[in-house]
C-alpha positions in Angstrom: -2.1 -17.7 14.6 -1.5 -14.2 13.9 -4.4 -12.0 13.1 -4.4 -10.8 9.3 -3.5 -6.9 9.1 -7.3 -5.9 8.6 -8.5 -7.5 11.7 -5.7 -5.7 13.5 -6.7 -2.4 12.1 -10.2 -3.1 12.4 -10.1 -4.0 16.0 -8.0 -0.5 16.6 -10.6 1.1 15.5 -13.6 -0.6 17.3 -12.3 -2.1 20.6 -12.6 -0.4 24.0 -9.6 1.9 24.6 -7.8 -0.1 27.2 -7.6 -2.8 25.1 -5.6 -0.5 22.5 -2.1 -1.6 21.7 -0.5 1.3 20.1 2.8 -0.5 19.7 1.5 -3.4 17.9 3.5 -3.5 14.7 0.4 -3.3 12.2 -0.5 -0.4 14.1 2.8 1.4 13.6 2.8 0.6 10.1 -0.8 2.1 9.6 -0.9 4.4 12.4 -3.5 7.1 10.5 -6.9 5.7 11.6 -5.7 5.1 15.6 -4.1 8.4 15.6 -7.3 9.9 14.7 -9.2 8.1 17.2 -6.9 8.8 20.0 -7.2 12.8 19.1 -11.3 12.5 19.4 -11.5 10.0 22.1 -8.5 10.2 24.4 -5.8 12.9 23.4 -3.7 11.2 26.2 -3.7 7.9 26.5 -2.2 5.2 28.8 -0.9 2.0 27.0 -1.8 -0.4 30.0 1.0 -2.7 28.9 4.2 -0.2 29.0 2.5 2.7 30.7 3.6 4.9 28.3 1.4 8.1 27.9 0.7 8.8 24.2 -0.2 12.7 23.5 -2.0 13.3 20.1 -3.0 16.2 19.6 -1.2 19.1 17.5 -1.3 21.7 20.4 -0.4 19.2 23.0 2.5 17.8 20.9 4.2 21.5 20.3 3.9 22.4 24.2 5.6 19.0 25.0 8.5 20.2 22.4 8.7 23.9 23.8 8.5 23.0 27.2 11.5 21.3 28.0 11.4 22.2 32.1 8.3 20.5 32.2 9.0 17.9 29.4 12.8 16.0 29.9 14.4 14.7 27.0 16.8 13.2 29.3 15.8 9.9 28.4 19.2 8.0 27.8 18.6 5.5 30.6 14.6 4.9 29.8 15.4 4.9 26.1 17.8 2.2 26.8 15.3 0.6 28.6 12.5 0.5 26.4 14.8 -0.2 23.5 17.4 -2.5 24.5 17.7 -5.4 26.9 19.4 -6.5 30.0 20.4 -9.7 28.2 23.9 -10.5 29.3 25.6 -11.1 25.6 24.3 -7.8 24.5 25.6 -5.9 27.6 29.2 -7.9 27.3 29.2 -6.7 23.4 28.7 -3.1 24.4 31.1 -3.1 27.2 33.4 -3.2 24.1 32.7 -0.3 22.9 32.6 3.0 24.5 30.0 4.5 27.1 26.8 5.9 25.9 26.8 9.7 26.8 23.5 12.1 26.8 24.4 14.9 24.4 21.8 16.5 22.0 18.8 14.4 21.8 18.8 13.1 25.3 19.8 16.1 27.1 18.2 19.3 28.8 19.6 23.0 28.0 21.5 24.2 29.3 24.3 20.9 28.8 21.5 20.4 25.4 23.0 23.8 24.2 26.6 23.2 24.8 26.6 19.8 22.9 24.2 21.8 20.0 26.8 24.9 19.7 29.4 22.0 18.7 27.5 21.2 15.8 25.8 24.4 14.6 28.9 25.6 12.8 28.8 22.7 10.5 25.3 23.0 9.6 25.5 27.1 9.0 23.8 28.4 6.1 27.3 29.1 4.5 28.4 25.4 5.3 25.3 24.1 3.6 25.3 26.5 0.8 28.8 25.1 -0.2 27.1 21.8 -0.2 24.9 22.5 -3.1 26.9 21.5 -6.2 28.0 18.5 -4.4 24.0 17.4 -3.5 22.7 18.3 -6.9 25.8 16.5 -9.0 25.2 13.4 -6.8 21.2 13.5 -7.9 22.3 13.5 -11.1 24.7 10.7 -10.7 22.2 8.4 -9.0 19.3 8.8 -11.8 22.1 8.3 -14.5 22.6 4.7 -13.1 18.6 3.7 -13.9 17.3 6.5 -15.9 17.5 3.8 -19.2 15.8 1.3 -17.6 12.6 2.8 -17.2 12.3 1.6 -13.6 14.1 1.2 -10.3 13.1 0.4 -6.7 13.2 3.9 -5.7 14.0 3.3 -2.2 17.4 1.9 -2.2 18.7 3.6 -6.1 17.7 6.8 -5.1 15.9 7.7 -1.7 18.8 6.2 0.6 21.4 6.9 -1.4 21.5 10.8 -2.0 21.3 11.5 1.8 23.4 8.7 2.9 26.4 9.9 0.3 26.3 13.5 1.6 26.6 12.6 5.2 29.5 10.0 4.3 31.3 12.5 2.6 30.5 15.3 5.5 31.7 13.0 7.8 35.1 12.4 6.3 34.5 9.0 5.4 35.5 7.3 1.4 32.7 6.4 -0.6 33.7 3.2 -1.1 32.6 2.7 2.9 29.1 3.4 2.0 27.8 0.1 2.8 29.0 0.3 6.5 27.3 3.3 6.8 24.3 1.8 5.8 24.3 -1.2 8.2 25.3 1.2 10.8 22.3 3.4 10.6 20.1 0.4 10.2 21.5 -0.8 13.7 20.6 2.5 15.1 17.1 2.7 13.8 16.9 -1.4 14.7 17.6 -0.9 18.5 15.1 2.1 18.7 12.0 0.3 16.5 11.2 -2.2 19.6 11.0 -4.8 16.7 14.0 -6.6 17.3 14.0 -10.2 18.9 17.2 -11.0 20.6 19.4 -12.4 17.7 18.4 -8.6 16.0 19.5 -7.0 19.2 22.7 -9.1 19.5 24.0 -8.1 16.1 22.6 -4.3 16.4 24.7 -4.1 19.6 27.7 -5.9 17.5 27.5 -3.3 14.5 27.2 0.0 17.2 30.5 -1.2 18.5 32.0 -1.4 15.0 30.9 2.3 14.5 32.3 3.2 17.3 35.6 1.9 17.0 35.6 3.3 13.2 34.8 6.3 14.0 37.0 6.8 17.0 40.1 6.3 14.6 38.6 8.8 12.6 38.3 11.5 15.0 41.9 11.1 16.2 43.0 11.9 12.5 40.8 15.0 12.0 42.2 16.4 15.0 45.5 15.8 13.9 44.7 17.1 10.5 41.3 18.9 10.2 39.1 19.2 6.6 36.7 20.9 5.4 34.0 18.6 6.8 31.3 18.0 9.3 33.3 15.6 11.4 36.2 17.8 11.6 34.4 20.9 12.5 32.6 19.0 15.4 35.5 17.1 17.2 37.7 20.6 16.7 35.1 22.8 17.8 35.5 24.8 21.5 32.7 26.9 22.2 33.1 30.0 24.9 36.3 28.4 26.0 34.9 25.0 26.6 37.1 22.0 26.0 36.9 20.2 23.0 34.6 16.9 23.4 35.7 13.7 24.6 35.7 10.7 22.1 32.5 9.2 24.1 30.8 12.7 23.3 32.0 13.0 19.9 30.6 9.5 18.9 27.2 10.1 20.5 26.9 13.2 18.3 28.3 11.8 15.1 25.9 8.5 15.8 22.8 11.2 16.1 24.0 13.2 12.9 24.3 10.0 11.0 20.6 8.9 11.2 19.3 12.3 11.6 21.5 13.1 8.1 20.3 10.2 6.4 17.4 8.4 7.1 14.5 11.2 7.8 15.4 12.4 4.4 15.5 8.9 2.3 11.8 7.8 3.8 10.3 11.6 2.9 11.7 11.6 -0.7 10.4 8.2 -1.6 7.1 8.7 0.0 7.0 12.1 -1.6 7.2 10.3 -4.7 4.5 7.5 -4.1 2.3 10.8 -3.1 2.9 12.2 -6.4 1.9 8.5 -7.8 -1.3 8.7 -5.5 -2.2 12.3 -6.5 -1.9 13.1 -10.3 -3.5 16.3 -9.8 -0.7 17.9 -7.6 1.7 16.2 -9.5 0.1 17.8 -12.5 0.7 21.4 -10.6 4.3 20.5 -10.5 4.7 19.6 -13.9 2.7 23.3 -14.9 4.9 25.1 -12.5 8.5 23.1 -11.2 9.3 26.6 -9.5 11.4 26.8 -6.7 8.6 27.8 -4.6 6.5 25.0 -5.8 9.3 22.3 -5.1 9.3 23.7 -1.5 6.0 23.5 -1.1 6.0 19.9 -2.2 8.8 19.5 0.5 6.7 20.8 3.3 3.6 19.0 2.3 5.4 15.6 2.2 7.1 16.5 5.6 3.5 16.6 6.8 2.4 13.8 5.2 5.6 11.4 5.8 6.2 12.9 9.5 9.4 10.4 9.2 10.2 10.9 13.1 6.8 9.9 14.0 7.1 9.6 17.3 9.5 10.9 20.3 9.9 10.1 23.6 9.9 12.7 26.6 9.8 12.4 30.5 7.8 14.2 33.1 9.9 16.7 35.3 6.4 17.2 37.2 3.1 16.2 37.6 1.1 17.2 34.9 -2.8 17.3 34.5 -3.7 17.3 30.5 -7.3 16.9 29.3 -8.5 15.5 32.8 -5.8 12.9 33.2 -3.0 13.2 35.8 0.6 12.3 34.3 2.9 11.7 37.5 6.5 12.8 37.8 9.1 10.8 36.0 6.3 8.9 33.6 7.7 8.3 30.0 5.7 10.2 27.1 5.3 9.5 23.5 5.0 13.0 21.3 3.0 11.6 18.3 4.6 14.3 15.6 2.5 12.1 12.7 -1.0 12.6 14.7 0.0 16.5 15.3 0.6 16.6 11.4 -2.8 15.4 10.8 -4.9 17.0 13.6 -8.0 18.7 11.9 -8.0 21.8 14.0 -4.7 22.2 12.6 -4.5 21.3 9.2 -8.0 21.2 7.5 -8.6 18.1 5.9 -5.8 16.6 7.0 -5.2 13.6 5.0 -5.7 15.1 1.7 -2.2 15.7 -0.2 -2.5 19.7 -1.1 0.9 21.4 -1.9 -1.8 24.9 -1.9 -2.3 24.5 1.4 -1.8 28.2 3.5 -0.1 26.9 6.9 2.8 24.5 5.2 5.1 25.8 7.4 3.2 24.5 10.8 4.2 20.9 10.3 6.4 19.9 13.2 7.8 16.7 11.3 11.7 18.0 12.8 10.2 19.1 16.5 9.9 22.4 17.9 12.0 24.0 20.1 15.5 23.2 21.4 15.4 20.2 20.2 14.3 21.0 16.5 16.1 18.6 14.2 19.8 19.6 13.8 19.4 18.0 10.2 16.4 19.9 9.6 18.0 22.1 7.1 20.5 19.9 5.6 17.3 17.7 5.1 15.2 20.5 3.5 18.2 21.2 1.0 18.7 17.7 -0.1 15.2 17.5 -0.6 14.6 20.4 -2.6 17.5 19.7 -4.7 16.6 16.0 -5.4 13.1 16.5 -6.0 14.4 19.6 -8.8 16.9 16.9 -10.2 14.0 14.2 -10.2 11.6 16.3 -11.9 13.9 18.0 -14.7 15.0 14.7 -16.0 12.2 12.1 -15.0 8.4 12.2 -15.5 4.9 10.2 -15.8 5.8 8.3 -12.2 3.8 4.9 -11.9 4.0 1.9 -9.9 6.6 -0.7 -12.0 4.5 -3.4 -14.1 3.7 -6.2 -11.7 4.4 -4.3 -8.7 2.3 -3.9 -5.2 1.4 -0.9 -3.8 4.2 -0.2 -1.5 3.9 -0.9 2.9 5.2 0.6 5.6 8.0 -0.5 8.3 7.2 -0.9 11.6 8.8 1.3 13.6 8.7 2.9 17.2 9.9 6.3 16.6 10.7 6.1 12.4 7.7 5.7 9.8 8.7 5.0 6.0 8.1 3.1 3.1 9.8 -0.4 3.1 10.2 0.1 -0.9 8.9 1.6 -3.9 9.1 -0.3 -7.1 8.8 2.8 -9.7 8.4 3.2 -13.6 8.6 6.4 -15.6 9.6 8.1 -18.6 12.7 10.4 -19.4 11.8 13.9 -19.8 12.1 14.7 -23.3 
């Protein structure tokens, strides 16, 4: 018999540490109290089941993120073992696609820097500035579709759609293919969630191979006829005389751009609206002063609280001593960015949603160091513009009549609401 959610959460607070299972689905959905306990009692905690070391304090997470010599991101084989399967049917499906290549997220410098250079131009300030009219127009078009109803399921109607439409356009695909992009995003996320059953893993493998073949064709098109989009700039770039990316390398980069370019933004946009509902005093501050500076403050505090990329893997390149715990060479570590963003020593009253914090930019929702999220600047721009348009056109946010409070999805790496049934009024 499955234990009720409340029992699982209560046991996590009171059980002996060696019985704690931080990968339990209910603790992935609601990790805050467990994270606080780990920060206080076991800032370096080894899961007795998986052997993974969980690192939860701000200063330690930042150290892991910035010291790529000690804490490696070369995790392709390890993350595949953790998130996928040796199931023969899954392997047979994967073999029908292109080989996985360690590029940005699962590679260390100097190779990581080489790959990063290929996409830096695509995410340059000038390129992002040119995207602003498209982002604003898209936000208005989405609101047009539900504003007269006075309610919507916000995640699917706006949170998902805004960043997804931006990334579809920048990857050179027609909007008629947007459902495919959402399916592929969910496949990549599901494969990393550690929550899929065998059928789910098989379907995710099929979807990822479909993604590879779709973009292999788009890559060839853009090499023959380049356009002003991220896909063309990535696959045709040649940095410092390097050869162009192979198809397999390009596919790895595109997959990371796809997920980084929409999933984290949709999660933060949606939780941002929920946080304003839950914190009417902060919503009032925004209504009184919806300036660009205040909206920027909203974005940073939402990122801190929501931490959509809540955890990230690293591998120890050498034996490391942290807080009296010996972490052996080649051990797998879990940097808990969501916990770092709620560390009391860095953020006083960390659970309080406070737009006027004096250290908002200290949040690490997008990581630090060489692996700072490549889509961070795009995500910030989408959130700033998205919230601006929302506040200009909608007000009096509240849960729709009869709706339950939103819940979070279980995922080992990402964190976000499963949905948000929103009611609102038009701004008069």
